[in-house]
VEXBALO-342440 format. One record per residue: x, y, z of N, C-alpha, C in turn; residue in three letters; residue number from 1. Coordinates in steps of 0.2 Angstrom, whole numbers, plus 5000, padded with zeros to 4 digits. Layout:
REM residues N
R   nxx   nyy   nzz  caxx  cayy  cazz   cxx   cyy   czz  rest   nr
R     X     Y     Z     X     Y     Z     X     Y     Z   ALA  NUM
...
REM end
This chain:
REM residues 312
R   nxx   nyy   nzz  caxx  cayy  cazz   cxx   cyy   czz  rest   nr
R  5546  5747  5582  5548  5740  5581  5542  5736  5582   MET    1
R  5538  5737  5588  5533  5733  5590  5527  5733  5585   THR    2
R  5526  5739  5582  5521  5740  5577  5523  5736  5570   ALA    3
R  5529  5736  5569  5531  5732  5563  5530  5725  5564   ALA    4
R  5531  5722  5570  5530  5715  5572  5523  5714  5572   ALA    5
R  5518  5718  5574  5511  5717  5573  5509  5717  5566   LEU    6
R  5512  5721  5562  5510  5721  5555  5512  5714  5552   VAL    7
R  5518  5712  5553  5520  5705  5551  5516  5699  5553   LEU    8
R  5513  5700  5560  5509  5695  5562  5502  5695  5558   LEU    9
R  5500  5700  5557  5494  5701  5553  5495  5698  5546   ILE   10
R  5500  5699  5543  5502  5697  5536  5502  5689  5537   VAL   11
R  5505  5686  5542  5506  5679  5542  5499  5676  5543   SER   12
R  5494  5679  5546  5488  5676  5547  5484  5677  5540   LEU   13
R  5485  5682  5536  5481  5683  5530  5484  5681  5524   ALA   14
R  5490  5679  5524  5494  5677  5518  5491  5671  5515   LEU   15
R  5489  5671  5509  5486  5664  5506  5492  5660  5503   PRO   16
R  5491  5654  5502  5496  5650  5499  5498  5653  5492   PRO   17
R  5505  5652  5491  5508  5655  5485  5510  5649  5480   VAL   18
R  5508  5650  5474  5510  5644  5469  5517  5645  5467   ALA   19
R  5521  5640  5469  5528  5640  5467  5530  5633  5464   LEU   20
R  5534  5633  5460  5537  5627  5457  5541  5623  5461   PRO   21
R  5540  5616  5462  5544  5612  5466  5543  5605  5464   ARG   22
R  5548  5601  5466  5547  5593  5465  5542  5591  5469   ASN   23
R  5537  5587  5466  5532  5584  5469  5531  5576  5467   ALA   24
R  5529  5572  5472  5528  5565  5470  5520  5563  5471   SER   25
R  5518  5558  5467  5512  5556  5467  5512  5548  5467   SER   26
R  5509  5545  5472  5510  5538  5473  5503  5535  5473   TYR   27
R  5502  5529  5471  5497  5524  5472  5500  5519  5477   VAL   28
R  5499  5518  5483  5502  5514  5488  5497  5507  5488   VAL   29
R  5500  5502  5486  5496  5496  5485  5498  5491  5491   THR   30
R  5493  5489  5495  5494  5484  5501  5492  5477  5499   PHE   31
R  5496  5473  5500  5495  5466  5499  5490  5464  5505   ASP   32
R  5484  5461  5504  5480  5460  5509  5478  5452  5509   ILE   33
R  5482  5448  5506  5482  5441  5506  5483  5438  5513   THR   34
R  5482  5432  5515  5482  5429  5521  5489  5429  5524   GLN   35
R  5494  5428  5520  5501  5428  5522  5503  5434  5526   SER   36
R  5499  5440  5524  5501  5446  5527  5499  5447  5534   MET   37
R  5495  5441  5536  5493  5441  5543  5498  5438  5548   ASN   38
R  5503  5435  5545  5508  5432  5549  5511  5437  5554   VAL   39
R  5512  5435  5560  5514  5440  5565  5522  5439  5567   GLU   40
R  5526  5441  5562  5533  5440  5563  5537  5446  5562   ASP   41
R  5534  5452  5563  5537  5459  5564  5535  5462  5571   VAL   42
R  5539  5466  5573  5538  5469  5580  5537  5477  5579   VAL   43
R  5532  5479  5583  5530  5486  5583  5529  5488  5590   LEU   44
R  5532  5493  5593  5532  5495  5600  5533  5489  5604   ASP   45
R  5538  5485  5603  5540  5479  5607  5535  5473  5607   GLY   46
R  5530  5473  5603  5525  5468  5603  5525  5465  5595   ALA   47
R  5524  5458  5595  5523  5456  5588  5517  5458  5585   PRO   48
R  5517  5460  5578  5511  5461  5575  5511  5458  5568   VAL   49
R  5505  5459  5564  5505  5456  5558  5509  5460  5553   SER   50
R  5511  5458  5547  5514  5462  5542  5510  5467  5540   ARG   51
R  5504  5466  5539  5499  5472  5536  5499  5477  5542   LEU   52
R  5498  5475  5548  5498  5481  5553  5504  5485  5553   VAL   53
R  5510  5481  5553  5516  5485  5553  5517  5489  5547   PHE   54
R  5515  5487  5541  5515  5491  5535  5511  5497  5536   ALA   55
R  5505  5496  5538  5500  5502  5539  5503  5507  5544   ARG   56
R  5506  5505  5550  5509  5509  5555  5515  5513  5552   ALA   57
R  5519  5510  5548  5524  5513  5545  5522  5519  5540   ALA   58
R  5517  5517  5536  5514  5522  5531  5511  5528  5535   MET   59
R  5508  5526  5540  5504  5532  5544  5510  5537  5547   ARG   60
R  5515  5534  5549  5521  5539  5551  5524  5542  5546   GLU   61
R  5525  5539  5540  5529  5542  5534  5524  5547  5531   ALA   62
R  5518  5546  5531  5513  5551  5528  5514  5558  5532   LEU   63
R  5515  5558  5538  5516  5564  5541  5522  5568  5540   GLY   64
R  5527  5564  5537  5533  5567  5535  5534  5569  5528   GLN   65
R  5529  5568  5524  5529  5570  5517  5528  5577  5516   LEU   66
R  5531  5581  5512  5530  5588  5511  5523  5589  5508   PRO   67
R  5521  5595  5509  5514  5597  5506  5515  5597  5499   CYS   68
R  5510  5595  5495  5511  5595  5488  5511  5588  5485   GLY   69
R  5514  5583  5490  5514  5576  5488  5507  5573  5488   SER   70
R  5506  5569  5484  5499  5565  5483  5500  5558  5484   LYS   71
R  5495  5555  5488  5495  5548  5490  5488  5545  5489   VAL   72
R  5488  5539  5486  5481  5536  5486  5482  5529  5488   GLY   73
R  5477  5525  5489  5477  5518  5492  5474  5513  5487   TRP   74
R  5477  5507  5487  5475  5502  5483  5476  5495  5487   SER   75
R  5472  5490  5485  5473  5484  5489  5473  5478  5484   ALA   76
R  5478  5473  5485  5479  5468  5481  5477  5461  5484   PHE   77
R  5474  5457  5480  5473  5450  5481  5471  5447  5475   THR   78
R  5472  5440  5474  5471  5436  5468  5476  5439  5463   GLY   79
R  5473  5441  5458  5477  5444  5452  5476  5451  5451   GLN   80
R  5473  5455  5455  5471  5462  5454  5473  5466  5460   ARG   81
R  5475  5472  5458  5476  5478  5462  5470  5482  5461   SER   82
R  5466  5483  5466  5459  5487  5466  5460  5494  5469   PHE   83
R  5459  5499  5465  5460  5506  5467  5455  5508  5472   LEU   84
R  5457  5510  5478  5452  5512  5483  5451  5520  5484   LEU   85
R  5457  5523  5483  5457  5530  5483  5462  5533  5479   LEU   86
R  5460  5537  5474  5465  5540  5469  5470  5545  5473   PRO   87
R  5476  5546  5471  5481  5551  5474  5478  5558  5476   PRO   88
R  5478  5560  5482  5476  5566  5484  5481  5570  5488   VAL   89
R  5481  5576  5488  5486  5580  5492  5486  5579  5499   GLU   90
R  5492  5577  5502  5493  5575  5509  5491  5580  5514   VAL   91
R  5493  5586  5513  5491  5591  5519  5484  5593  5519   CYS   92
R  5481  5594  5513  5474  5595  5513  5469  5590  5515   ALA   93
R  5472  5583  5514  5467  5577  5515  5470  5573  5520   ASN   94
R  5474  5575  5525  5478  5571  5529  5473  5566  5534   TYR   95
R  5468  5569  5537  5464  5566  5541  5460  5560  5537   ASP   96
R  5458  5562  5531  5455  5557  5527  5459  5551  5525   ALA   97
R  5465  5553  5523  5470  5548  5522  5472  5543  5527   LEU   98
R  5472  5546  5533  5473  5541  5539  5467  5537  5541   LEU   99
R  5461  5540  5540  5455  5536  5542  5454  5530  5537   SER  100
R  5455  5532  5531  5454  5526  5526  5460  5521  5526   SER  101
R  5466  5523  5528  5472  5519  5529  5470  5513  5534   LEU  102
R  5467  5515  5539  5466  5511  5545  5460  5505  5543   GLU  103
R  5457  5506  5538  5452  5502  5536  5454  5497  5530   ARG  104
R  5460  5497  5528  5463  5492  5524  5465  5486  5527   ILE  105
R  5461  5481  5527  5463  5474  5530  5460  5468  5526   ASP  106
R  5461  5463  5529  5459  5456  5525  5452  5456  5524   GLY  107
R  5448  5460  5528  5441  5459  5526  5439  5462  5519   ARG  108
R  5443  5465  5516  5442  5467  5509  5444  5462  5504   MET  109
R  5447  5456  5507  5449  5451  5502  5443  5448  5498   ARG  110
R  5444  5447  5492  5438  5444  5488  5440  5437  5485   TRP  111
R  5447  5435  5487  5449  5428  5485  5455  5427  5489   THR  112
R  5457  5420  5489  5463  5418  5494  5469  5417  5490   ASN  113
R  5469  5417  5483  5475  5415  5480  5479  5422  5479   TYR  114
R  5485  5421  5477  5490  5427  5476  5495  5427  5470   SER  115
R  5494  5431  5465  5498  5431  5460  5501  5438  5459   ARG  116
R  5507  5439  5463  5510  5445  5464  5513  5448  5457   ILE  117
R  5517  5445  5454  5521  5447  5449  5517  5449  5443   ALA  118
R  5513  5443  5440  5509  5444  5434  5502  5447  5436   GLU  119
R  5500  5447  5442  5494  5449  5444  5494  5456  5447   GLY  120
R  5496  5456  5453  5496  5462  5457  5500  5468  5455   GLY  121
R  5506  5467  5453  5511  5472  5451  5508  5474  5444   VAL  122
R  5507  5469  5440  5504  5471  5433  5498  5475  5433   TYR  123
R  5493  5474  5438  5487  5478  5438  5489  5484  5441   SER  124
R  5493  5485  5446  5495  5491  5449  5498  5496  5444   ALA  125
R  5502  5493  5440  5505  5497  5435  5500  5500  5430   VAL  126
R  5495  5496  5428  5490  5498  5424  5486  5504  5427   ARG  127
R  5484  5503  5434  5481  5508  5437  5484  5515  5437   VAL  128
R  5491  5515  5439  5495  5521  5439  5495  5524  5432   ALA  129
R  5496  5520  5427  5496  5522  5420  5489  5526  5418   GLN  130
R  5484  5523  5421  5477  5527  5419  5477  5533  5423   GLY  131
R  5480  5534  5429  5479  5540  5433  5484  5546  5430   LEU  132
R  5489  5544  5426  5493  5549  5423  5497  5553  5428   GLY  133
R  5499  5559  5426  5502  5564  5430  5508  5561  5434   ASN  134
R  5512  5557  5430  5518  5554  5433  5517  5551  5439   SER  135
R  5511  5547  5440  5509  5543  5446  5514  5537  5446   THR  136
R  5517  5536  5452  5521  5530  5453  5518  5525  5458   ALA  137
R  5521  5519  5458  5518  5514  5462  5522  5512  5468   VAL  138
R  5519  5511  5473  5523  5508  5479  5519  5502  5481   LEU  139
R  5522  5496  5480  5518  5490  5481  5521  5486  5487   PHE  140
R  5517  5486  5493  5519  5483  5499  5517  5476  5500   VAL  141
R  5522  5471  5500  5520  5464  5500  5526  5460  5503   THR  142
R  5524  5453  5505  5529  5449  5508  5532  5444  5502   ASP  143
R  5529  5445  5496  5532  5441  5491  5529  5434  5490   GLY  144
R  5524  5432  5494  5521  5425  5494  5517  5424  5489   GLN  145
R  5519  5420  5484  5515  5418  5478  5511  5412  5480   GLU  146
R  5504  5412  5479  5500  5406  5480  5495  5405  5475   ALA  147
R  5495  5400  5471  5500  5395  5471  5507  5397  5469   PRO  148
R  5512  5393  5471  5519  5396  5469  5521  5396  5462   PRO  149
R  5525  5401  5460  5527  5401  5453  5533  5396  5453   ARG  150
R  5533  5393  5447  5539  5388  5446  5545  5391  5443   LEU  151
R  5551  5388  5445  5557  5392  5442  5557  5393  5435   PRO  152
R  5553  5389  5431  5553  5390  5424  5548  5396  5421   SER  153
R  5544  5398  5426  5539  5403  5424  5543  5410  5423   ASP  154
R  5541  5413  5418  5543  5420  5416  5538  5425  5416   ALA  155
R  5540  5431  5418  5536  5437  5418  5533  5439  5411   LEU  156
R  5527  5442  5411  5525  5444  5405  5530  5450  5402   LYS  157
R  5531  5449  5396  5536  5454  5393  5533  5461  5393   GLN  158
R  5527  5462  5393  5524  5469  5393  5521  5471  5400   ASP  159
R  5524  5469  5405  5522  5470  5412  5522  5477  5414   ILE  160
R  5527  5481  5411  5528  5488  5412  5529  5492  5406   ASN  161
R  5524  5491  5401  5526  5494  5394  5526  5502  5395   PRO  162
R  5523  5505  5400  5522  5512  5400  5528  5515  5404   ALA  163
R  5533  5511  5407  5538  5513  5411  5536  5517  5417   HIS  164
R  5531  5514  5420  5529  5517  5426  5534  5516  5431   VAL  165
R  5536  5521  5435  5541  5521  5440  5538  5518  5447   LYS  166
R  5542  5515  5451  5539  5513  5458  5544  5509  5462   GLY  167
R  5542  5506  5467  5545  5502  5472  5541  5496  5474   TRP  168
R  5545  5490  5474  5542  5485  5478  5545  5485  5485   LEU  169
R  5541  5485  5490  5543  5485  5497  5541  5479  5500   VAL  170
R  5546  5475  5503  5545  5469  5506  5545  5470  5513   GLY  171
R  5540  5466  5516  5539  5466  5523  5538  5459  5526   VAL  172
R  5541  5457  5532  5540  5451  5535  5547  5448  5538   GLY  173
R  5547  5443  5541  5553  5440  5544  5556  5435  5540   GLY  174
R  5562  5433  5542  5567  5429  5538  5565  5422  5539   ASP  175
R  5562  5420  5544  5561  5413  5546  5554  5411  5544   GLN  176
R  5553  5405  5540  5546  5403  5539  5541  5402  5545   PRO  177
R  5535  5405  5544  5531  5405  5550  5524  5402  5547   ALA  178
R  5520  5399  5551  5513  5397  5549  5509  5403  5547   PRO  179
R  5505  5401  5542  5500  5407  5539  5493  5406  5542   ILE  180
R  5491  5411  5546  5484  5411  5549  5479  5410  5544   PRO  181
R  5474  5406  5545  5468  5405  5541  5462  5409  5544   ARG  182
R  5459  5412  5539  5453  5416  5542  5447  5415  5537   SER  183
R  5441  5416  5540  5435  5415  5536  5433  5421  5532   ASP  184
R  5427  5421  5529  5425  5427  5525  5424  5433  5529   ALA  185
R  5423  5433  5535  5422  5439  5539  5429  5441  5543   HIS  186
R  5434  5438  5541  5441  5440  5544  5442  5437  5551   GLY  187
R  5438  5432  5553  5439  5429  5559  5444  5423  5558   ASN  188
R  5449  5423  5563  5455  5418  5562  5452  5411  5564   ARG  189
R  5453  5406  5560  5450  5399  5562  5456  5394  5561   ILE  190
R  5462  5396  5563  5468  5391  5563  5473  5393  5559   GLY  191
R  5477  5388  5556  5482  5389  5552  5482  5385  5546   TYR  192
R  5484  5387  5540  5484  5383  5534  5489  5377  5535   TRP  193
R  5487  5371  5533  5491  5365  5533  5494  5363  5527   GLN  194
R  5499  5359  5527  5502  5357  5521  5498  5354  5515   ALA  195
R  5493  5350  5517  5488  5347  5513  5483  5351  5510   ASP  196
R  5483  5357  5513  5477  5362  5511  5479  5367  5506   GLU  197
R  5486  5367  5504  5488  5372  5499  5492  5369  5494   VAL  198
R  5493  5372  5488  5497  5370  5482  5504  5370  5484   VAL  199
R  5508  5364  5483  5515  5364  5484  5518  5364  5478   GLN  200
R  5525  5366  5478  5529  5365  5472  5530  5358  5470   VAL  201
R  5528  5355  5464  5530  5348  5462  5537  5346  5463   PRO  202
R  5538  5340  5466  5545  5338  5467  5549  5339  5461   GLN  203
R  5547  5338  5455  5551  5338  5450  5554  5345  5448   MET  204
R  5550  5350  5451  5553  5357  5450  5556  5360  5456   HIS  205
R  5557  5356  5461  5560  5359  5467  5568  5359  5466   ALA  206
R  5571  5364  5468  5578  5365  5468  5581  5362  5473   SER  207
R  5588  5361  5472  5592  5358  5477  5592  5361  5484   ALA  208
R  5591  5368  5484  5591  5372  5490  5584  5371  5494   VAL  209
R  5579  5370  5490  5572  5369  5493  5569  5363  5490   HIS  210
R  5572  5357  5493  5570  5351  5490  5563  5349  5492   ALA  211
R  5561  5352  5498  5554  5350  5500  5550  5357  5500   VAL  212
R  5544  5357  5497  5540  5363  5497  5536  5363  5504   SER  213
R  5536  5369  5506  5532  5371  5512  5528  5377  5511   HIS  214
R  5523  5377  5507  5520  5383  5505  5515  5385  5510   GLU  215
R  5514  5381  5515  5509  5383  5521  5513  5387  5526   GLU  216
R  5519  5388  5525  5523  5393  5529  5525  5399  5525   LEU  217
R  5527  5404  5528  5528  5410  5524  5534  5414  5528   SER  218
R  5538  5417  5523  5544  5422  5526  5544  5427  5520   ALA  219
R  5548  5432  5522  5549  5437  5517  5553  5435  5511   LEU  220
R  5550  5435  5505  5554  5433  5499  5557  5439  5496   GLN  221
R  5563  5441  5499  5566  5447  5497  5570  5446  5491   GLY  222
R  5573  5441  5490  5577  5440  5484  5572  5439  5478   HIS  223
R  5567  5436  5479  5562  5436  5473  5559  5442  5471   TYR  224
R  5557  5446  5476  5555  5453  5475  5560  5458  5472   LEU  225
R  5566  5457  5474  5571  5461  5471  5572  5459  5464   SER  226
R  5572  5453  5462  5572  5450  5455  5567  5453  5451   SER  227
R  5560  5453  5453  5555  5455  5450  5555  5463  5449   VAL  228
R  5558  5466  5454  5558  5474  5453  5563  5475  5448   ALA  229
R  5569  5472  5447  5574  5473  5442  5571  5472  5435   GLU  230
R  5567  5467  5434  5564  5465  5428  5559  5470  5425   GLN  231
R  5556  5473  5430  5551  5478  5428  5553  5485  5429   ILE  232
R  5559  5487  5431  5562  5493  5431  5560  5497  5437   GLY  233
R  5558  5493  5443  5556  5496  5449  5563  5496  5454   PHE  234
R  5562  5499  5459  5567  5498  5465  5564  5493  5470   GLY  235
R  5569  5490  5474  5566  5486  5479  5569  5488  5486   TYR  236
R  5565  5488  5491  5568  5490  5498  5564  5486  5503   ARG  237
R  5567  5484  5508  5564  5481  5514  5561  5486  5518   ARG  238
R  5555  5484  5521  5552  5489  5525  5555  5487  5532   LEU  239
R  5559  5492  5535  5562  5491  5541  5558  5496  5546   ALA  240
R  5557  5502  5544  5553  5506  5548  5550  5512  5544   ASP  241
R  5547  5517  5547  5544  5522  5543  5549  5526  5539   ALA  242
R  5555  5527  5542  5560  5531  5538  5562  5527  5532   LYS  243
R  5562  5521  5531  5564  5518  5525  5558  5519  5520   SER  244
R  5552  5519  5522  5547  5520  5518  5546  5527  5516   LEU  245
R  5548  5532  5520  5548  5539  5518  5553  5541  5513   ARG  246
R  5559  5538  5515  5565  5539  5510  5563  5537  5503   ASP  247
R  5560  5531  5503  5558  5528  5496  5553  5533  5492   ALA  248
R  5549  5536  5496  5544  5540  5493  5546  5547  5492   MET  249
R  5552  5549  5495  5555  5555  5493  5560  5555  5488   LEU  250
R  5561  5549  5485  5566  5548  5480  5565  5553  5474   ASP  251
R  5570  5557  5473  5570  5562  5468  5569  5559  5461   ALA  252
R  5571  5553  5460  5570  5550  5453  5563  5549  5451   ARG  253
R  5558  5549  5456  5551  5547  5455  5547  5553  5456   LEU  254
R  5550  5559  5457  5547  5565  5457  5546  5569  5451   ALA  255
R  5542  5574  5450  5541  5578  5444  5540  5585  5446   HIS  256
R  5542  5589  5442  5541  5597  5443  5534  5599  5442   ARG  257
R  5531  5602  5447  5524  5604  5447  5523  5611  5451   GLU  258
R  5519  5615  5449  5517  5621  5453  5513  5619  5459   THR  259
R  5515  5620  5465  5511  5618  5471  5510  5624  5475   VAL  260
R  5504  5624  5478  5502  5629  5483  5506  5628  5489   PRO  261
R  5510  5634  5491  5515  5633  5496  5513  5638  5502   THR  262
R  5513  5636  5508  5511  5640  5513  5518  5644  5516   ASP  263
R  5518  5650  5515  5523  5654  5517  5522  5659  5523   LEU  264
R  5517  5657  5527  5515  5661  5532  5520  5661  5538   ARG  265
R  5524  5656  5538  5529  5655  5543  5534  5661  5543   GLY  266
R  5536  5663  5537  5541  5668  5535  5540  5675  5539   CYS  267
R  5534  5678  5538  5533  5684  5542  5532  5683  5549   PRO  268
R  5529  5677  5551  5529  5676  5558  5535  5675  5562   ALA  269
R  5540  5672  5558  5547  5672  5561  5550  5678  5562   VAL  270
R  5549  5683  5556  5552  5689  5557  5549  5693  5562   LEU  271
R  5542  5693  5563  5539  5696  5569  5542  5694  5576   ALA  272
R  5543  5687  5576  5546  5685  5583  5553  5688  5584   LEU  273
R  5557  5688  5579  5564  5691  5579  5564  5698  5581   LEU  274
R  5559  5702  5579  5558  5709  5580  5556  5710  5588   LEU  275
R  5552  5705  5590  5549  5706  5597  5555  5704  5602   LEU  276
R  5559  5699  5600  5564  5697  5604  5569  5702  5605   VAL  277
R  5571  5705  5599  5576  5711  5599  5573  5717  5603   TRP  278
R  5566  5718  5603  5563  5724  5606  5564  5723  5614   ARG  279
R  5562  5717  5616  5561  5716  5623  5567  5712  5626   PHE  280
R  5573  5711  5623  5579  5708  5625  5582  5713  5631   MET  281
R  5583  5710  5637  5586  5714  5642  5593  5717  5640   PRO  282
R  5594  5724  5642  5600  5727  5639  5606  5724  5641   PRO  283
R  5611  5724  5637  5618  5721  5638  5622  5727  5641   ARG  284
R  5625  5725  5647  5629  5729  5651  5637  5729  5648   ARG  285
R  5639  5734  5645  5645  5734  5642  5651  5738  5645   ALA  286
R  5649  5742  5650  5654  5746  5654  5650  5752  5657   GLY  287
R  5654  5755  5662  5651  5761  5666  5648  5766  5661   PRO  288
R  5650  5767  5655  5648  5773  5651  5643  5771  5646   GLY  289
R  5641  5764  5646  5637  5762  5641  5629  5764  5642   TYR  290
R  5626  5766  5637  5619  5768  5637  5615  5764  5631   VAL  291
R  5610  5760  5633  5606  5756  5628  5601  5761  5625   ASP  292
R  5602  5763  5619  5598  5767  5615  5591  5765  5614   ARG  293
R  5590  5758  5615  5583  5756  5614  5579  5758  5619   ARG  294
R  5581  5759  5625  5577  5761  5631  5577  5768  5633   TRP  295
R  5581  5772  5629  5581  5779  5631  5575  5783  5629   ARG  296
R  5572  5787  5633  5567  5792  5631  5570  5798  5628   GLY  297
R  5566  5803  5627  5569  5810  5624  5574  5813  5628   PRO  298
R  5580  5815  5625  5585  5818  5629  5583  5825  5632   CYS  299
R  5585  5826  5638  5583  5832  5642  5589  5837  5642   ARG  300
R  5588  5843  5642  5593  5848  5643  5596  5848  5650   ALA  301
R  5602  5849  5651  5605  5849  5657  5602  5855  5662   ARG  302
R  5601  5860  5659  5598  5866  5662  5593  5870  5658   SER  303
R  5588  5873  5660  5584  5877  5656  5588  5882  5651   PRO  304
R  5594  5885  5654  5598  5890  5650  5603  5887  5645   ARG  305
R  5603  5880  5645  5608  5877  5641  5605  5873  5635   SER  306
R  5608  5874  5630  5606  5871  5624  5609  5864  5623   SER  307
R  5614  5862  5627  5617  5856  5626  5613  5851  5629   ARG  308
R  5613  5845  5626  5609  5839  5628  5613  5835  5633   ARG  309
R  5610  5831  5637  5613  5827  5642  5615  5820  5639   SER  310
R  5612  5819  5632  5613  5813  5629  5620  5813  5626   CYS  311
R  5624  5808  5626  5630  5808  5622  5629  5808  5615   PRO  312
REM end
């Protein structure tokens, strides 16, 4: 029994990955890096942090919970463009590289200060995913702050998702409008945006609910993002924690069947452990006449002249 366990342990060390068909997902995760994402209105480990920091932390945790075979890449959005930083790579083989590159996604990458999410960022992210192929989906993380603001009469481009790329719009931020930090070209904070420094919604276009425009303040535009997602065939989810992000990325509707190298070394290792536990488990006392056969040596004759064994 011990020899069998040893063989199983050797097999568990030498067994190569086995190609098996399974559901796998491939994502380009796009982070909004515009200045409204620096608003500190979300909480991480009991302390207020910026929306972008919160999104990166949630992604870092979710990344470790994705099954091997999943592929993830990074993209950054500002202005009207989502720029591909890293194409989707397999998470288990490239876990350290994904974490390291994730930490470097911040506002210092920003090449402009305006933000056109619906017709710019999402449109561009869809084009990037379409170019990558292999059923690549989009996960777009943003607070929904358009700058300059879109007017109620503005309509989305009709062909924003002509390839029917699947994906999620993920909203991050608080519900109460908060001042937007202002930063210089090097990412250093230099105060907050003021009302006369940003484009406001013209009074003639303001609705009864938002009679006065305050585009210098920012809150999560959840209803807007949900509406955009519905128009382009995406799902919408609010980023509450890493679990909400992981569940979105594990959505079976966004997965595709693929042959994936699968690590099966745990199977013989578990069998070896069970054999060793059975072999060295203390004997169970069942009664005065009970004999544990696992621990008996060879049976001895009762006497040299007797052929009868002492074993029952």
